[in-house]
Every structure is written in C-alpha cells, then in structure tokens.
C-alpha positions in Angstrom: -69.5 28.4 50.6 -67.6 30.8 48.3 -64.8 32.7 50.0 -64.6 36.3 48.9 -61.1 37.8 49.3 -62.4 41.1 50.7 -64.6 39.4 53.4 -62.8 38.4 56.6 -64.0 35.0 57.9 -65.0 34.3 61.5 -62.6 31.6 62.7 -65.3 30.3 65.2 -67.6 29.4 62.4 -67.8 25.5 62.2 -67.0 25.4 58.5 -63.9 27.5 58.9 -60.6 25.8 60.0 -59.2 27.3 63.1 -55.9 25.6 62.6 -54.3 25.0 59.2 -51.1 23.0 58.9 -49.1 23.0 55.6 -46.4 20.7 54.2 -44.7 23.1 51.9 -43.3 20.7 49.3 -41.9 21.1 45.8 -39.5 24.1 46.0 -36.7 22.1 44.3 -38.9 20.5 41.7 -40.4 23.8 40.8 -36.9 25.3 40.3 -35.7 22.4 38.2 -38.8 22.7 36.0 -37.9 26.4 35.5 -34.2 25.5 34.7 -33.2 27.3 37.9 -31.0 26.3 40.8 -32.8 24.6 43.7 -32.0 27.5 46.0 -34.1 29.8 43.8 -37.1 27.5 44.5 -36.5 28.1 48.2 -36.3 31.8 47.7 -39.6 31.8 45.8 -41.0 29.6 48.5 -40.5 32.4 51.0 -42.8 34.6 48.9 -45.5 31.9 49.1 -45.0 31.8 52.9 -45.5 35.6 53.0 -48.7 35.4 50.9 -50.1 32.6 53.0 -49.3 34.1 56.3 -50.8 37.4 55.4 -54.0 35.8 54.0 -54.5 33.6 57.0 -54.1 36.6 59.3 -56.6 38.6 57.2 -59.1 35.8 57.2 -58.9 35.4 60.9 -57.4 31.8 61.0 -56.4 31.1 64.6 -53.2 29.2 63.8 -51.0 28.4 60.8 -48.3 25.7 61.3 -45.7 25.5 58.5 -43.3 22.6 58.0 -40.1 24.6 57.3 -37.4 22.0 57.9 -37.8 18.4 58.9 -35.3 16.5 61.0 -34.5 14.4 57.9 -33.7 17.4 55.8 -30.2 17.6 57.3 -29.2 14.9 54.7 -29.3 17.6 52.0 -26.2 19.2 50.6 -24.5 21.6 53.0 -24.8 24.6 50.6 -28.6 24.1 50.3 -28.9 23.9 54.1 -26.8 27.0 54.6 -29.1 28.9 52.2 -32.2 27.6 54.0 -30.8 28.9 57.3 -30.0 32.2 55.6 -33.5 32.5 54.3 -35.0 31.7 57.7 -32.8 34.3 59.4 -33.6 36.9 56.8 -37.3 36.2 57.1 -37.2 36.7 60.9 -35.4 40.0 60.5 -37.4 41.4 57.5 -40.9 40.3 58.5 -40.9 41.4 62.2 -42.5 44.8 61.6 -45.2 43.3 59.4 -45.9 40.5 61.8 -46.3 43.1 64.6 -48.5 45.2 62.3 -50.8 42.3 61.6 -50.9 41.1 65.2 -49.3 37.7 64.4 -47.7 35.7 67.2 -44.8 33.5 66.3 -43.9 30.1 67.9 -41.5 27.4 67.0 -41.7 23.6 67.4 -38.8 21.2 66.8 -35.4 20.5 68.3 -33.0 23.5 68.6 -29.8 21.5 68.3 -28.2 21.8 64.9 -29.7 25.1 64.1 -27.1 27.9 63.9 -27.0 30.1 67.0 -27.5 33.3 64.9 -30.7 31.9 63.4 -32.0 30.8 66.8 -31.3 34.3 68.1 -33.4 35.9 65.4 -36.2 33.3 65.9 -36.1 33.9 69.7 -36.2 37.7 69.2 -39.3 37.4 66.9 -41.0 35.0 69.4 -40.4 37.4 72.3 -41.4 40.5 70.3 -44.7 39.0 69.1 -45.6 37.1 72.3 -48.4 39.5 73.3 -50.0 39.6 69.8 -53.6 38.2 69.7 -54.0 37.5 66.0 -53.0 34.5 64.0 -50.4 32.2 65.7 -47.7 31.4 63.2 -46.0 28.1 64.3 -42.8 27.2 62.5 -41.8 23.6 62.5 -38.0 23.7 62.2 -35.8 20.7 62.7 -39.0 18.9 63.4 -39.9 15.2 63.2 -43.1 13.8 64.6 -41.5 10.5 65.7 -38.7 12.4 67.5 -41.3 14.6 69.1 -43.2 11.5 70.5 -39.9 9.9 71.6 -39.0 13.1 73.5 -42.5 13.1 75.1 -42.1 9.5 76.2 -38.7 10.2 77.7 -40.1 13.1 79.7 -43.0 11.1 81.0 -40.7 8.1 81.9 -38.5 10.5 83.8 -41.5 11.9 85.7 -42.7 8.3 86.6 -39.2 7.4 87.8 -39.1 10.6 89.9 -42.4 9.7 91.4 -44.2 12.9 90.3 -46.8 10.8 88.3 -47.9 7.2 88.3 -47.8 5.0 85.2 -51.6 4.5 85.5 -52.0 8.3 85.0 -50.6 8.2 81.5 -53.4 8.8 79.0 -53.8 10.6 75.6 -54.1 14.0 77.3 -50.9 13.5 79.3 -49.0 12.6 76.2 -50.4 15.6 74.3 -49.3 17.8 77.2 -45.7 16.6 76.7 -45.5 17.2 72.9 -43.9 20.2 71.4 -47.4 21.4 70.5 -48.7 21.3 74.1 -51.5 23.8 74.6 -52.2 24.2 70.9 -55.3 23.0 69.1 -54.9 20.0 66.7 -55.0 21.0 63.0 -58.4 21.0 61.4 -57.0 21.1 57.9 -53.7 19.7 56.5 -52.6 21.1 53.2 -49.8 19.5 51.1 -48.4 20.9 47.9 -46.6 19.1 44.9 -49.1 16.3 44.7 -47.3 13.9 47.0 -49.6 11.6 49.1 -47.7 11.1 52.3 -47.3 12.7 55.7 -43.5 13.0 55.8 -43.3 12.5 59.6 -45.4 15.7 60.2 -47.7 16.1 63.2 -48.6 12.4 63.2 -50.2 12.6 66.6 -52.0 15.9 66.0 -53.5 15.2 62.6 -55.4 12.1 63.7 -58.7 13.7 62.7 -57.5 16.5 60.3 -59.1 16.9 56.9 -56.4 16.5 54.2 -56.2 18.5 51.0 -53.5 18.0 48.4 -52.7 20.1 45.4 -50.4 19.3 42.5 -49.0 22.8 42.6 -45.5 23.1 44.0 -45.1 25.4 47.0 -43.7 28.4 45.0 -46.9 28.4 42.9 -49.3 28.3 45.9 -51.5 31.4 45.9 -54.3 32.8 48.0 -56.8 31.3 45.6 -55.4 27.8 46.5 -55.8 28.5 50.2 -59.4 29.5 49.5 -60.0 26.3 47.5 -58.7 24.2 50.3 -61.0 26.0 52.7 -63.9 25.6 50.4 -63.3 21.8 50.2 -63.0 21.7 54.0 -66.3 23.5 54.5 -68.0 20.7 52.6 -66.4 17.9 54.5 -68.4 16.1 57.3 -66.1 15.7 60.3 -67.2 12.7 62.3 -64.1 12.2 64.6 -64.7 8.4 64.5 -68.5 8.6 65.1 -71.5 8.3 62.9 -72.8 11.0 60.6 
C-alpha cells in the first residue's frame, strides 16, 4: 500500500494505525553531530513535532501520543530542563490557533508535580480550548514513566479495596487499564522510535503489549512526513495476531 501525500487515509481501515505512539529520541545527538548545542536539537525537534502532528491530522490518524519528557529526564542539567520547559510553554501558546484550525484535541499524561506552574497553565488552557475538537487526539506524555503510572494505578486500586468500593477478586486487566493515565484511550497500534535505539525507555509498557514497532536510525529532528509514511507502509504489511494463530 503506497501512501500518497495528497490522499487522506481512512483511520478505520484495518491497515491504517488508529493510534501511533512515538519515542522522539536523538535531539542531543543530532545537535552534537551538527556541532551545535544540545538545546538547538530540542528546538529543531519541535519543528518535527509540528510536521508530524499536522501530517497525522491530515491523514486522519485517531490519536498520536508523543513522549515529550520522561520521569527520568529530570536528571539532565538544569539549563537543558529549563529550555525544554520553555519550548513546551512556547509550543502551547504558538500552536493553539493551528490546533483549533485542524480540529486537534490535546491531552496530557504523566505526573504534574515538578512541572513549572506557568507551563501547566498553558497546557491546561490548550486542553480546555481543544476539548470539543473531534479530529486527531494529540496526547503529550510529560513527566511520564510507565512504571510510575502502574504504581499509581495499583495504589488507587488498593485504596478502593480498602474503602470497600471494590473487592480484590474484581481486579482484572480492564480494571487496571481503567486506572492508568491512559484510561479511555485505545492502545497504540504502532510504536515508532527514532535514533536507532532498540529499547522502550519506560514508555507505555502496559499499553504497547501488542503494538507493532518500527525503528529508524534517523534522529528526531530529521524525522519527516516521508518517514511517517514509511512506518505506516511497514505497519500495513504486518500480520497482527494478538497472541493467536495466523
């Protein structure tokens, strides 16, 4: 199946991923290779975000989840983290009108603690403004870690058992899924990782149990619409068995 840029894709077609999740890796390495400061890699990474979001919206992809900041990324130098927060705040402010124009709905998953209040305010404004949009859902994983997400879910379930609102015997996969940050969202069909690294980096570990995975050696600032098309092309040729037989 060749993907033509000018032909929108029906997201309900079996060969088209309804939910794409991306590990946006390699900003710093790209900058180093260009003899630029690491923060310039993050700046160029925002341009890749813009391209990818717009293309997913144009193609009719139901949901795009981007790994913006992991819970482990707080170990980075403070000046780099400050710049990342600035970029996130700037993106929320500058992209709002375009997000509305394209009918994109914004959501966030991750822990709010540690994120500057001014950044959270802009994120919340964008989430509220776009809440009624019916196009692509752009889910931003910020201060997100999958193990922490599962721990938080277990704590909530344990509290409900203690309170007597549910019985321990009622705990099953669906109940756990309903207590994750992603409750109500579809699991990703396709996971894309840039920079050639072959690891999951604590990203959506529960949700990607049956996701197809596509890795490119390109760093995130180099990721273009054609790379998204290539990933979708590969996805369309995969046979998804979900643990069963072909």
